[in-house]
Each structure stands twice: as structure tokens, then as C-alpha cells.
All heavy atoms as TSV, in Angstrom:
chain	resi	resn	atom	element	x	y	z
A	1	MET	N	N	-48.616	-3.530	-30.273
A	1	MET	CA	C	-47.211	-3.773	-30.123
A	1	MET	C	C	-46.437	-2.469	-29.888
A	1	MET	O	O	-45.472	-2.448	-29.182
A	1	MET	CB	C	-46.685	-4.493	-31.353
A	1	MET	CG	C	-45.278	-4.969	-31.179
A	1	MET	SD	S	-45.132	-6.061	-29.768
A	1	MET	CE	C	-44.034	-7.259	-30.387
A	2	LYS	N	N	-46.888	-1.369	-30.480
A	2	LYS	CA	C	-46.188	-0.098	-30.307
A	2	LYS	C	C	-46.284	0.376	-28.859
A	2	LYS	O	O	-45.356	0.973	-28.352
A	2	LYS	CB	C	-46.753	0.945	-31.249
A	2	LYS	CG	C	-46.444	0.692	-32.687
A	2	LYS	CD	C	-47.001	1.776	-33.571
A	2	LYS	CE	C	-46.701	1.475	-35.024
A	2	LYS	NZ	N	-47.224	2.502	-35.899
A	3	LEU	N	N	-47.412	0.113	-28.215
A	3	LEU	CA	C	-47.576	0.502	-26.810
A	3	LEU	C	C	-46.585	-0.244	-25.930
A	3	LEU	O	O	-45.978	0.344	-25.032
A	3	LEU	CB	C	-48.995	0.243	-26.335
A	3	LEU	CG	C	-49.309	0.586	-24.882
A	3	LEU	CD1	C	-49.144	2.080	-24.657
A	3	LEU	CD2	C	-50.701	0.141	-24.523
A	4	ASN	N	N	-46.384	-1.535	-26.202
A	4	ASN	CA	C	-45.444	-2.326	-25.406
A	4	ASN	C	C	-44.014	-1.835	-25.609
A	4	ASN	O	O	-43.236	-1.772	-24.666
A	4	ASN	CB	C	-45.554	-3.792	-25.768
A	4	ASN	CG	C	-46.869	-4.385	-25.360
A	4	ASN	OD1	O	-47.588	-3.805	-24.557
A	4	ASN	ND2	N	-47.201	-5.524	-25.912
A	5	THR	N	N	-43.661	-1.500	-26.836
A	5	THR	CA	C	-42.318	-1.005	-27.122
A	5	THR	C	C	-42.100	0.347	-26.436
A	5	THR	O	O	-41.041	0.568	-25.820
A	5	THR	CB	C	-42.117	-0.875	-28.633
A	5	THR	OG1	O	-42.349	-2.125	-29.243
A	5	THR	CG2	C	-40.707	-0.410	-28.953
A	6	PHE	N	N	-43.083	1.214	-26.510
A	6	PHE	CA	C	-42.972	2.513	-25.830
A	6	PHE	C	C	-42.821	2.330	-24.331
A	6	PHE	O	O	-41.979	2.968	-23.704
A	6	PHE	CB	C	-44.198	3.389	-26.125
A	6	PHE	CG	C	-44.262	4.618	-25.281
A	6	PHE	CD1	C	-43.417	5.678	-25.520
A	6	PHE	CD2	C	-45.137	4.680	-24.207
A	6	PHE	CE1	C	-43.457	6.811	-24.732
A	6	PHE	CE2	C	-45.184	5.805	-23.398
A	6	PHE	CZ	C	-44.347	6.878	-23.662
A	7	ALA	N	N	-43.644	1.451	-23.753
A	7	ALA	CA	C	-43.578	1.239	-22.299
A	7	ALA	C	C	-42.234	0.655	-21.884
A	7	ALA	O	O	-41.692	1.004	-20.835
A	7	ALA	CB	C	-44.711	0.321	-21.858
A	8	GLY	N	N	-41.707	-0.239	-22.699
A	8	GLY	CA	C	-40.403	-0.831	-22.394
A	8	GLY	C	C	-39.289	0.192	-22.379
A	8	GLY	O	O	-38.513	0.289	-21.436
A	9	TRP	N	N	-39.202	0.994	-23.444
A	9	TRP	CA	C	-38.149	1.993	-23.523
A	9	TRP	C	C	-38.328	3.091	-22.495
A	9	TRP	O	O	-37.344	3.565	-21.893
A	9	TRP	CB	C	-38.074	2.588	-24.911
A	9	TRP	CG	C	-37.381	1.672	-25.880
A	9	TRP	CD1	C	-37.955	1.014	-26.920
A	9	TRP	CD2	C	-36.013	1.283	-25.868
A	9	TRP	NE1	N	-37.021	0.239	-27.545
A	9	TRP	CE2	C	-35.815	0.408	-26.934
A	9	TRP	CE3	C	-34.937	1.609	-25.060
A	9	TRP	CZ2	C	-34.577	-0.187	-27.208
A	9	TRP	CZ3	C	-33.693	1.041	-25.336
A	9	TRP	CH2	C	-33.526	0.144	-26.389
A	10	ALA	N	N	-39.560	3.518	-22.274
A	10	ALA	CA	C	-39.801	4.552	-21.264
A	10	ALA	C	C	-39.474	4.018	-19.860
A	10	ALA	O	O	-38.903	4.751	-19.036
A	10	ALA	CB	C	-41.244	5.017	-21.327
A	11	GLY	N	N	-39.824	2.759	-19.593
A	11	GLY	CA	C	-39.491	2.162	-18.311
A	11	GLY	C	C	-37.992	2.083	-18.082
A	11	GLY	O	O	-37.491	2.388	-16.989
A	12	TYR	N	N	-37.253	1.669	-19.126
A	12	TYR	CA	C	-35.786	1.612	-19.003
A	12	TYR	C	C	-35.203	3.015	-18.809
A	12	TYR	O	O	-34.278	3.207	-18.018
A	12	TYR	CB	C	-35.156	0.960	-20.231
A	12	TYR	CG	C	-35.385	-0.526	-20.298
A	12	TYR	CD1	C	-35.710	-1.149	-21.484
A	12	TYR	CD2	C	-35.295	-1.322	-19.152
A	12	TYR	CE1	C	-35.916	-2.507	-21.562
A	12	TYR	CE2	C	-35.514	-2.681	-19.213
A	12	TYR	CZ	C	-35.808	-3.275	-20.424
A	12	TYR	OH	O	-36.032	-4.612	-20.486
A	13	GLY	N	N	-35.715	3.980	-19.539
A	13	GLY	CA	C	-35.220	5.357	-19.406
A	13	GLY	C	C	-35.474	5.919	-18.020
A	13	GLY	O	O	-34.605	6.565	-17.424
A	14	LEU	N	N	-36.661	5.657	-17.477
A	14	LEU	CA	C	-36.959	6.119	-16.127
A	14	LEU	C	C	-36.112	5.402	-15.079
A	14	LEU	O	O	-35.723	5.996	-14.071
A	14	LEU	CB	C	-38.445	5.928	-15.826
A	14	LEU	CG	C	-39.376	6.900	-16.546
A	14	LEU	CD1	C	-40.822	6.449	-16.411
A	14	LEU	CD2	C	-39.208	8.300	-15.987
A	15	PHE	N	N	-35.802	4.132	-15.334
A	15	PHE	CA	C	-34.941	3.413	-14.416
A	15	PHE	C	C	-33.525	3.989	-14.421
A	15	PHE	O	O	-32.906	4.143	-13.348
A	15	PHE	CB	C	-34.904	1.916	-14.792
A	15	PHE	CG	C	-34.074	1.095	-13.871
A	15	PHE	CD1	C	-34.497	0.841	-12.567
A	15	PHE	CD2	C	-32.860	0.572	-14.288
A	15	PHE	CE1	C	-33.712	0.090	-11.704
A	15	PHE	CE2	C	-32.087	-0.187	-13.429
A	15	PHE	CZ	C	-32.514	-0.424	-12.146
A	16	VAL	N	N	-33.012	4.340	-15.591
A	16	VAL	CA	C	-31.688	4.975	-15.677
A	16	VAL	C	C	-31.696	6.316	-14.957
A	16	VAL	O	O	-30.758	6.683	-14.241
A	16	VAL	CB	C	-31.247	5.096	-17.147
A	16	VAL	CG1	C	-30.027	5.992	-17.293
A	16	VAL	CG2	C	-30.979	3.728	-17.723
A	17	LEU	N	N	-32.786	7.083	-15.153
A	17	LEU	CA	C	-32.922	8.365	-14.447
A	17	LEU	C	C	-32.930	8.160	-12.949
A	17	LEU	O	O	-32.314	8.933	-12.201
A	17	LEU	CB	C	-34.191	9.085	-14.914
A	17	LEU	CG	C	-34.524	10.391	-14.200
A	17	LEU	CD1	C	-33.474	11.439	-14.519
A	17	LEU	CD2	C	-35.903	10.848	-14.579
A	18	ALA	N	N	-33.612	7.111	-12.477
A	18	ALA	CA	C	-33.665	6.845	-11.045
A	18	ALA	C	C	-32.289	6.479	-10.494
A	18	ALA	O	O	-31.907	6.941	-9.410
A	18	ALA	CB	C	-34.662	5.726	-10.770
A	19	ILE	N	N	-31.529	5.698	-11.221
A	19	ILE	CA	C	-30.187	5.319	-10.771
A	19	ILE	C	C	-29.271	6.550	-10.735
A	19	ILE	O	O	-28.510	6.739	-9.759
A	19	ILE	CB	C	-29.593	4.227	-11.689
A	19	ILE	CG1	C	-30.400	2.929	-11.574
A	19	ILE	CG2	C	-28.129	3.963	-11.371
A	19	ILE	CD1	C	-30.419	2.317	-10.184
A	20	ALA	N	N	-29.363	7.392	-11.756
A	20	ALA	CA	C	-28.524	8.606	-11.780
A	20	ALA	C	C	-28.898	9.550	-10.644
A	20	ALA	O	O	-28.016	10.111	-9.964
A	20	ALA	CB	C	-28.671	9.320	-13.121
A	21	SER	N	N	-30.194	9.743	-10.404
A	21	SER	CA	C	-30.586	10.651	-9.330
A	21	SER	C	C	-30.295	10.047	-7.957
A	21	SER	O	O	-30.057	10.794	-7.004
A	21	SER	CB	C	-32.071	11.012	-9.461
A	21	SER	OG	O	-32.875	9.872	-9.312
A	22	LEU	N	N	-30.271	8.721	-7.872
A	22	LEU	CA	C	-29.865	8.104	-6.596
A	22	LEU	C	C	-28.395	8.398	-6.308
A	22	LEU	O	O	-28.033	8.701	-5.153
A	22	LEU	CB	C	-30.103	6.596	-6.634
A	22	LEU	CG	C	-29.727	5.817	-5.397
A	22	LEU	CD1	C	-30.561	6.262	-4.204
A	22	LEU	CD2	C	-29.864	4.327	-5.635
A	23	GLY	N	N	-27.571	8.368	-7.330
A	23	GLY	CA	C	-26.165	8.729	-7.161
A	23	GLY	C	C	-25.982	10.179	-6.736
A	23	GLY	O	O	-25.187	10.498	-5.858
A	24	VAL	N	N	-26.749	11.067	-7.361
A	24	VAL	CA	C	-26.682	12.478	-6.992
A	24	VAL	C	C	-27.181	12.662	-5.559
A	24	VAL	O	O	-26.609	13.448	-4.788
A	24	VAL	CB	C	-27.510	13.336	-7.976
A	24	VAL	CG1	C	-27.634	14.774	-7.492
A	24	VAL	CG2	C	-26.904	13.303	-9.368
A	25	PHE	N	N	-28.235	11.938	-5.193
A	25	PHE	CA	C	-28.765	12.025	-3.827
A	25	PHE	C	C	-27.706	11.606	-2.807
A	25	PHE	O	O	-27.495	12.303	-1.812
A	25	PHE	CB	C	-29.999	11.119	-3.694
A	25	PHE	CG	C	-30.411	10.887	-2.275
A	25	PHE	CD1	C	-31.039	11.885	-1.552
A	25	PHE	CD2	C	-30.163	9.684	-1.659
A	25	PHE	CE1	C	-31.411	11.679	-0.231
A	25	PHE	CE2	C	-30.538	9.447	-0.352
A	25	PHE	CZ	C	-31.168	10.460	0.369
A	26	LEU	N	N	-27.038	10.491	-3.047
A	26	LEU	CA	C	-26.036	10.022	-2.099
A	26	LEU	C	C	-24.852	10.972	-2.004
A	26	LEU	O	O	-24.348	11.239	-0.902
A	26	LEU	CB	C	-25.577	8.621	-2.494
A	26	LEU	CG	C	-26.623	7.519	-2.331
A	26	LEU	CD1	C	-26.094	6.207	-2.908
A	26	LEU	CD2	C	-27.015	7.352	-0.886
A	27	ALA	N	N	-24.405	11.500	-3.148
A	27	ALA	CA	C	-23.292	12.445	-3.125
A	27	ALA	C	C	-23.679	13.746	-2.433
A	27	ALA	O	O	-22.921	14.278	-1.617
A	27	ALA	CB	C	-22.817	12.722	-4.555
A	28	ALA	N	N	-24.863	14.248	-2.723
A	28	ALA	CA	C	-25.299	15.506	-2.106
A	28	ALA	C	C	-25.513	15.337	-0.609
A	28	ALA	O	O	-25.162	16.226	0.170
A	28	ALA	CB	C	-26.586	15.992	-2.760
A	29	ALA	N	N	-26.071	14.210	-0.212
A	29	ALA	CA	C	-26.265	13.971	1.228
A	29	ALA	C	C	-24.910	13.820	1.941
A	29	ALA	O	O	-24.754	14.275	3.067
A	29	ALA	CB	C	-27.120	12.729	1.439
A	30	GLY	N	N	-23.957	13.195	1.269
A	30	GLY	CA	C	-22.639	13.006	1.875
A	30	GLY	C	C	-21.869	14.308	2.040
A	30	GLY	O	O	-21.116	14.475	3.014
A	31	TYR	N	N	-22.037	15.223	1.108
A	31	TYR	CA	C	-21.324	16.493	1.172
A	31	TYR	C	C	-22.082	17.601	1.884
A	31	TYR	O	O	-21.582	18.702	2.017
A	31	TYR	CB	C	-20.937	16.970	-0.234
A	31	TYR	CG	C	-19.789	16.197	-0.826
A	31	TYR	CD1	C	-19.982	15.342	-1.893
A	31	TYR	CD2	C	-18.503	16.313	-0.303
A	31	TYR	CE1	C	-18.943	14.618	-2.433
A	31	TYR	CE2	C	-17.446	15.598	-0.838
A	31	TYR	CZ	C	-17.663	14.758	-1.896
A	31	TYR	OH	O	-16.626	14.043	-2.431
A	32	GLY	N	N	-23.302	17.325	2.322
A	32	GLY	CA	C	-24.038	18.287	3.131
A	32	GLY	C	C	-24.928	19.246	2.366
A	32	GLY	O	O	-25.340	20.264	2.909
A	33	TYR	N	N	-25.238	18.971	1.115
A	33	TYR	CA	C	-26.162	19.795	0.345
A	33	TYR	C	C	-27.573	19.257	0.524
A	33	TYR	O	O	-28.053	18.437	-0.258
A	33	TYR	CB	C	-25.783	19.794	-1.153
A	33	TYR	CG	C	-24.443	20.418	-1.421
A	33	TYR	CD1	C	-23.345	19.639	-1.730
A	33	TYR	CD2	C	-24.303	21.802	-1.390
A	33	TYR	CE1	C	-22.107	20.210	-1.994
A	33	TYR	CE2	C	-23.066	22.383	-1.652
A	33	TYR	CZ	C	-21.985	21.576	-1.950
A	33	TYR	OH	O	-20.779	22.164	-2.205
A	34	GLY	N	N	-28.237	19.713	1.547
A	34	GLY	CA	C	-29.540	19.168	1.916
A	34	GLY	C	C	-30.636	19.402	0.888
A	34	GLY	O	O	-31.423	18.513	0.588
A	35	THR	N	N	-30.682	20.600	0.317
A	35	THR	CA	C	-31.733	20.924	-0.653
A	35	THR	C	C	-31.582	20.082	-1.913
A	35	THR	O	O	-32.566	19.541	-2.435
A	35	THR	CB	C	-31.685	22.418	-1.001
A	35	THR	OG1	O	-31.762	23.186	0.195
A	35	THR	CG2	C	-32.835	22.776	-1.914
A	36	LEU	N	N	-30.367	19.941	-2.401
A	36	LEU	CA	C	-30.104	19.133	-3.586
A	36	LEU	C	C	-30.402	17.672	-3.302
A	36	LEU	O	O	-30.922	16.959	-4.161
A	36	LEU	CB	C	-28.666	19.306	-4.059
A	36	LEU	CG	C	-28.272	18.543	-5.317
A	36	LEU	CD1	C	-29.119	18.980	-6.491
A	36	LEU	CD2	C	-26.797	18.736	-5.598
A	37	ALA	N	N	-30.086	17.206	-2.089
A	37	ALA	CA	C	-30.342	15.819	-1.735
A	37	ALA	C	C	-31.846	15.545	-1.706
A	37	ALA	O	O	-32.293	14.485	-2.206
A	37	ALA	CB	C	-29.728	15.504	-0.363
A	38	ILE	N	N	-32.630	16.460	-1.186
A	38	ILE	CA	C	-34.071	16.274	-1.149
A	38	ILE	C	C	-34.644	16.249	-2.567
A	38	ILE	O	O	-35.495	15.404	-2.909
A	38	ILE	CB	C	-34.751	17.358	-0.298
A	38	ILE	CG1	C	-34.392	17.151	1.173
A	38	ILE	CG2	C	-36.252	17.357	-0.493
A	38	ILE	CD1	C	-34.849	18.271	2.080
A	39	ALA	N	N	-34.195	17.165	-3.418
A	39	ALA	CA	C	-34.680	17.208	-4.806
A	39	ALA	C	C	-34.327	15.934	-5.555
A	39	ALA	O	O	-35.164	15.348	-6.256
A	39	ALA	CB	C	-34.108	18.422	-5.509
A	40	ALA	N	N	-33.089	15.477	-5.417
A	40	ALA	CA	C	-32.661	14.259	-6.120
A	40	ALA	C	C	-33.385	13.035	-5.577
A	40	ALA	O	O	-33.736	12.122	-6.347
A	40	ALA	CB	C	-31.140	14.074	-5.991
A	41	GLY	N	N	-33.628	12.988	-4.280
A	41	GLY	CA	C	-34.365	11.873	-3.701
A	41	GLY	C	C	-35.802	11.829	-4.188
A	41	GLY	O	O	-36.336	10.759	-4.491
A	42	CYS	N	N	-36.424	12.990	-4.319
A	42	CYS	CA	C	-37.794	13.052	-4.836
A	42	CYS	C	C	-37.840	12.624	-6.301
A	42	CYS	O	O	-38.760	11.895	-6.704
A	42	CYS	CB	C	-38.356	14.468	-4.685
A	42	CYS	SG	S	-38.695	14.927	-2.987
A	43	ILE	N	N	-36.870	13.057	-7.083
A	43	ILE	CA	C	-36.826	12.651	-8.493
A	43	ILE	C	C	-36.655	11.138	-8.615
A	43	ILE	O	O	-37.283	10.488	-9.442
A	43	ILE	CB	C	-35.712	13.400	-9.228
A	43	ILE	CG1	C	-36.064	14.871	-9.370
A	43	ILE	CG2	C	-35.411	12.790	-10.590
A	43	ILE	CD1	C	-34.954	15.728	-9.869
A	44	CYS	N	N	-35.831	10.569	-7.756
A	44	CYS	CA	C	-35.593	9.128	-7.773
A	44	CYS	C	C	-36.880	8.368	-7.472
A	44	CYS	O	O	-37.237	7.422	-8.185
A	44	CYS	CB	C	-34.499	8.768	-6.769
A	44	CYS	SG	S	-34.106	7.011	-6.720
A	45	VAL	N	N	-37.583	8.768	-6.442
A	45	VAL	CA	C	-38.813	8.083	-6.049
A	45	VAL	C	C	-39.892	8.224	-7.134
A	45	VAL	O	O	-40.561	7.245	-7.468
A	45	VAL	CB	C	-39.310	8.616	-4.682
A	45	VAL	CG1	C	-40.694	8.137	-4.380
A	45	VAL	CG2	C	-38.340	8.212	-3.587
A	46	VAL	N	N	-40.020	9.416	-7.690
A	46	VAL	CA	C	-41.041	9.638	-8.720
A	46	VAL	C	C	-40.698	8.856	-9.986
A	46	VAL	O	O	-41.597	8.270	-10.624
A	46	VAL	CB	C	-41.174	11.150	-9.027
A	46	VAL	CG1	C	-41.981	11.400	-10.271
A	46	VAL	CG2	C	-41.788	11.855	-7.842
A	47	ALA	N	N	-39.442	8.783	-10.357
A	47	ALA	CA	C	-39.059	8.027	-11.554
A	47	ALA	C	C	-39.324	6.533	-11.393
A	47	ALA	O	O	-39.835	5.890	-12.303
A	47	ALA	CB	C	-37.566	8.253	-11.874
A	48	ILE	N	N	-39.032	6.004	-10.216
A	48	ILE	CA	C	-39.312	4.576	-9.968
A	48	ILE	C	C	-40.811	4.330	-9.977
A	48	ILE	O	O	-41.283	3.338	-10.574
A	48	ILE	CB	C	-38.682	4.139	-8.627
A	48	ILE	CG1	C	-37.156	4.086	-8.762
A	48	ILE	CG2	C	-39.210	2.770	-8.215
A	48	ILE	CD1	C	-36.442	3.861	-7.468
A	49	ALA	N	N	-41.577	5.197	-9.350
A	49	ALA	CA	C	-43.035	5.021	-9.323
A	49	ALA	C	C	-43.629	5.118	-10.719
A	49	ALA	O	O	-44.525	4.322	-11.067
A	49	ALA	CB	C	-43.666	6.052	-8.384
A	50	CYS	N	N	-43.165	6.044	-11.510
A	50	CYS	CA	C	-43.689	6.193	-12.883
A	50	CYS	C	C	-43.333	4.980	-13.746
A	50	CYS	O	O	-44.154	4.501	-14.528
A	50	CYS	CB	C	-43.157	7.460	-13.531
A	50	CYS	SG	S	-43.890	8.958	-12.891
A	51	ALA	N	N	-42.115	4.489	-13.608
A	51	ALA	CA	C	-41.709	3.303	-14.379
A	51	ALA	C	C	-42.549	2.100	-13.985
A	51	ALA	O	O	-43.038	1.347	-14.867
A	51	ALA	CB	C	-40.231	3.012	-14.162
A	52	MET	N	N	-42.743	1.889	-12.701
A	52	MET	CA	C	-43.552	0.747	-12.253
A	52	MET	C	C	-45.005	0.897	-12.703
A	52	MET	O	O	-45.647	-0.075	-13.137
A	52	MET	CB	C	-43.464	0.604	-10.740
A	52	MET	CG	C	-42.130	0.114	-10.254
A	52	MET	SD	S	-41.954	0.086	-8.466
A	52	MET	CE	C	-43.321	-0.888	-7.966
A	53	GLY	N	N	-45.540	2.101	-12.607
A	53	GLY	CA	C	-46.919	2.326	-13.024
A	53	GLY	C	C	-47.110	2.156	-14.522
A	53	GLY	O	O	-48.112	1.576	-14.965
A	54	LEU	N	N	-46.159	2.636	-15.303
A	54	LEU	CA	C	-46.250	2.525	-16.754
A	54	LEU	C	C	-46.194	1.078	-17.199
A	54	LEU	O	O	-47.064	0.605	-17.953
A	54	LEU	CB	C	-45.139	3.338	-17.405
A	54	LEU	CG	C	-45.109	3.359	-18.929
A	54	LEU	CD1	C	-46.349	4.060	-19.460
A	54	LEU	CD2	C	-43.864	4.061	-19.401
A	55	VAL	N	N	-45.194	0.355	-16.749
A	55	VAL	CA	C	-45.049	-1.055	-17.158
A	55	VAL	C	C	-46.194	-1.884	-16.590
A	55	VAL	O	O	-46.773	-2.710	-17.295
A	55	VAL	CB	C	-43.674	-1.588	-16.724
A	55	VAL	CG1	C	-43.581	-3.084	-16.951
A	55	VAL	CG2	C	-42.582	-0.868	-17.486
A	56	GLY	N	N	-46.548	-1.662	-15.351
A	56	GLY	CA	C	-47.667	-2.413	-14.756
A	56	GLY	C	C	-48.984	-2.117	-15.421
A	56	GLY	O	O	-49.813	-3.012	-15.608
A	57	GLY	N	N	-49.203	-0.871	-15.831
A	57	GLY	CA	C	-50.424	-0.519	-16.523
A	57	GLY	C	C	-50.526	-1.176	-17.887
A	57	GLY	O	O	-51.604	-1.629	-18.299
A	58	VAL	N	N	-49.418	-1.259	-18.607
A	58	VAL	CA	C	-49.422	-1.911	-19.923
A	58	VAL	C	C	-49.669	-3.407	-19.763
A	58	VAL	O	O	-50.427	-4.009	-20.535
A	58	VAL	CB	C	-48.118	-1.627	-20.672
A	58	VAL	CG1	C	-47.979	-2.506	-21.892
A	58	VAL	CG2	C	-48.068	-0.177	-21.080
A	59	ILE	N	N	-49.078	-4.014	-18.759
A	59	ILE	CA	C	-49.307	-5.451	-18.520
A	59	ILE	C	C	-50.765	-5.691	-18.148
A	59	ILE	O	O	-51.409	-6.625	-18.648
A	59	ILE	CB	C	-48.341	-5.979	-17.450
A	59	ILE	CG1	C	-46.927	-6.023	-18.007
A	59	ILE	CG2	C	-48.755	-7.348	-16.971
A	59	ILE	CD1	C	-45.871	-6.347	-16.999
A	60	LYS	N	N	-51.334	-4.839	-17.309
A	60	LYS	CA	C	-52.753	-4.982	-16.952
A	60	LYS	C	C	-53.647	-4.787	-18.174
A	60	LYS	O	O	-54.628	-5.516	-18.330
A	60	LYS	CB	C	-53.112	-3.961	-15.879
A	60	LYS	CG	C	-54.578	-3.891	-15.542
A	60	LYS	CD	C	-54.824	-4.277	-14.119
A	60	LYS	CE	C	-56.272	-4.075	-13.759
A	60	LYS	NZ	N	-57.034	-5.283	-13.998
A	61	HIS	N	N	-53.305	-3.827	-19.022
A	61	HIS	CA	C	-54.085	-3.590	-20.235
A	61	HIS	C	C	-54.046	-4.823	-21.151
A	61	HIS	O	O	-55.068	-5.218	-21.702
A	61	HIS	CB	C	-53.527	-2.365	-20.972
A	61	HIS	CG	C	-54.163	-2.119	-22.302
A	61	HIS	ND1	N	-55.460	-1.680	-22.446
A	61	HIS	CD2	C	-53.675	-2.267	-23.567
A	61	HIS	CE1	C	-55.736	-1.553	-23.721
A	61	HIS	NE2	N	-54.671	-1.899	-24.425
A	62	ASP	N	N	-52.874	-5.430	-21.297
A	62	ASP	CA	C	-52.774	-6.622	-22.137
A	62	ASP	C	C	-53.549	-7.794	-21.535
A	62	ASP	O	O	-54.156	-8.573	-22.273
A	62	ASP	CB	C	-51.310	-7.021	-22.335
A	62	ASP	CG	C	-50.606	-6.123	-23.330
A	62	ASP	OD1	O	-51.315	-5.407	-24.076
A	62	ASP	OD2	O	-49.362	-6.130	-23.377
A	63	HIS	N	N	-53.543	-7.922	-20.235
A	63	HIS	CA	C	-54.322	-8.995	-19.596
A	63	HIS	C	C	-55.809	-8.739	-19.724
A	63	HIS	O	O	-56.596	-9.680	-19.860
A	63	HIS	CB	C	-53.924	-9.132	-18.136
A	63	HIS	CG	C	-52.609	-9.796	-17.938
A	63	HIS	ND1	N	-52.051	-9.982	-16.702
A	63	HIS	CD2	C	-51.717	-10.301	-18.812
A	63	HIS	CE1	C	-50.888	-10.572	-16.808
A	63	HIS	NE2	N	-50.666	-10.778	-18.098
A	64	THR	N	N	-56.221	-7.466	-19.706
A	64	THR	CA	C	-57.633	-7.146	-19.878
A	64	THR	C	C	-58.129	-7.538	-21.280
A	64	THR	O	O	-59.257	-7.998	-21.444
A	64	THR	CB	C	-57.862	-5.643	-19.670
A	64	THR	OG1	O	-57.430	-5.304	-18.354
A	64	THR	CG2	C	-59.336	-5.270	-19.807
A	65	LEU	N	N	-57.240	-7.393	-22.261
A	65	LEU	CA	C	-57.583	-7.764	-23.630
A	65	LEU	C	C	-57.305	-9.246	-23.911
A	65	LEU	O	O	-57.354	-9.665	-25.061
A	65	LEU	CB	C	-56.802	-6.902	-24.620
A	65	LEU	CG	C	-57.114	-5.412	-24.590
A	65	LEU	CD1	C	-56.246	-4.656	-25.570
A	65	LEU	CD2	C	-58.585	-5.158	-24.885
A	66	HIS	N	N	-57.009	-10.012	-22.877
A	66	HIS	CA	C	-56.757	-11.473	-22.949
A	66	HIS	C	C	-55.583	-11.789	-23.855
A	66	HIS	O	O	-55.619	-12.716	-24.648
A	66	HIS	CB	C	-58.006	-12.216	-23.411
A	66	HIS	CG	C	-59.179	-11.984	-22.522
A	66	HIS	ND1	N	-59.224	-12.464	-21.215
A	66	HIS	CD2	C	-60.333	-11.320	-22.698
A	66	HIS	CE1	C	-60.368	-12.103	-20.658
A	66	HIS	NE2	N	-61.052	-11.389	-21.545
A	67	ARG	N	N	-54.527	-11.001	-23.752
A	67	ARG	CA	C	-53.287	-11.285	-24.453
A	67	ARG	C	C	-52.316	-11.918	-23.467
A	67	ARG	O	O	-52.503	-11.854	-22.263
A	67	ARG	CB	C	-52.658	-10.001	-24.990
A	67	ARG	CG	C	-53.465	-9.319	-26.033
A	67	ARG	CD	C	-52.722	-8.086	-26.528
A	67	ARG	NE	N	-53.574	-7.260	-27.367
A	67	ARG	CZ	C	-53.405	-5.974	-27.542
A	67	ARG	NH1	N	-52.391	-5.365	-26.959
A	67	ARG	NH2	N	-54.217	-5.302	-28.309
A	68	GLN	N	N	-51.274	-12.498	-23.996
A	68	GLN	CA	C	-50.240	-13.049	-23.139
A	68	GLN	C	C	-49.465	-11.891	-22.487
A	68	GLN	O	O	-49.561	-10.743	-22.933
A	68	GLN	CB	C	-49.268	-13.882	-23.931
A	68	GLN	CG	C	-49.879	-15.080	-24.578
A	68	GLN	CD	C	-48.836	-15.827	-25.397
A	68	GLN	OE1	O	-47.652	-15.654	-25.199
A	68	GLN	NE2	N	-49.292	-16.653	-26.323
A	69	THR	N	N	-48.711	-12.216	-21.468
A	69	THR	CA	C	-47.875	-11.174	-20.871
A	69	THR	C	C	-46.863	-10.733	-21.932
A	69	THR	O	O	-46.187	-11.560	-22.533
A	69	THR	CB	C	-47.124	-11.739	-19.636
A	69	THR	OG1	O	-48.082	-12.187	-18.703
A	69	THR	CG2	C	-46.234	-10.670	-19.023
A	70	PRO	N	N	-46.788	-9.461	-22.204
A	70	PRO	CA	C	-46.026	-8.973	-23.349
A	70	PRO	C	C	-44.520	-9.010	-23.130
A	70	PRO	O	O	-44.042	-8.949	-21.991
A	70	PRO	CB	C	-46.489	-7.540	-23.502
A	70	PRO	CG	C	-46.827	-7.131	-22.114
A	70	PRO	CD	C	-47.412	-8.362	-21.473
A	71	ARG	N	N	-43.817	-9.120	-24.218
A	71	ARG	CA	C	-42.388	-8.830	-24.199
A	71	ARG	C	C	-42.286	-7.343	-24.437
A	71	ARG	O	O	-42.796	-6.828	-25.428
A	71	ARG	CB	C	-41.677	-9.578	-25.301
A	71	ARG	CG	C	-41.488	-11.019	-25.051
A	71	ARG	CD	C	-40.690	-11.658	-26.143
A	71	ARG	NE	N	-40.008	-10.658	-26.960
A	71	ARG	CZ	C	-39.392	-10.946	-28.076
A	71	ARG	NH1	N	-39.362	-12.152	-28.532
A	71	ARG	NH2	N	-38.790	-9.988	-28.783
A	72	LEU	N	N	-41.647	-6.647	-23.541
A	72	LEU	CA	C	-41.618	-5.198	-23.666
A	72	LEU	C	C	-40.621	-4.721	-24.707
A	72	LEU	O	O	-40.743	-3.620	-25.212
A	72	LEU	CB	C	-41.330	-4.565	-22.309
A	72	LEU	CG	C	-42.448	-4.778	-21.277
A	72	LEU	CD1	C	-42.040	-4.189	-19.950
A	72	LEU	CD2	C	-43.734	-4.150	-21.743
A	73	LEU	N	N	-39.655	-5.524	-25.049
A	73	LEU	CA	C	-38.714	-5.146	-26.109
A	73	LEU	C	C	-38.454	-6.328	-26.987
A	73	LEU	O	O	-38.600	-7.413	-26.713
A	73	LEU	CB	C	-37.394	-4.647	-25.530
A	73	LEU	CG	C	-37.483	-3.306	-24.806
A	73	LEU	CD1	C	-36.110	-2.929	-24.284
A	73	LEU	CD2	C	-37.984	-2.217	-25.721
């Protein structure tokens, strides 16, 4: 159960980070800061991929152990 709770909170945190960096990406791209826009875009993509991988990995682990699909929180 602790793994599911950790994955849930970490997934939500990474999702919030992705939304914040998406906002920075759009603002930086709009104002012409190319380097900052590229960095923020990379952070956004990596945060989304990590969140999906973390939550998906925990769900796969629970299915491997023949548990029900977990409630993450």
C-alpha cells in the first residue's frame, strides 16, 4: 500500500510540474526566449513521461501480483 501511495503523490507532483513548465514554455516561446523555451519544453516532456511510467509501472506490478487495480490515493 505504501508503494501505491508514493506513486500517486509522485505522479500528481510530476503532473503539477509538467503544467507549470508548460506555462513557462508557452511564455518563453511567446516572448522570444528560445533557450528557456527548449529547457522548459524538455522538462515538461520528461515530467509527463516519468509520471506515466511511475503510475503505469505500479499498476503493472500490482497486476503481476494478482491484485486489483490499485487506488493510488
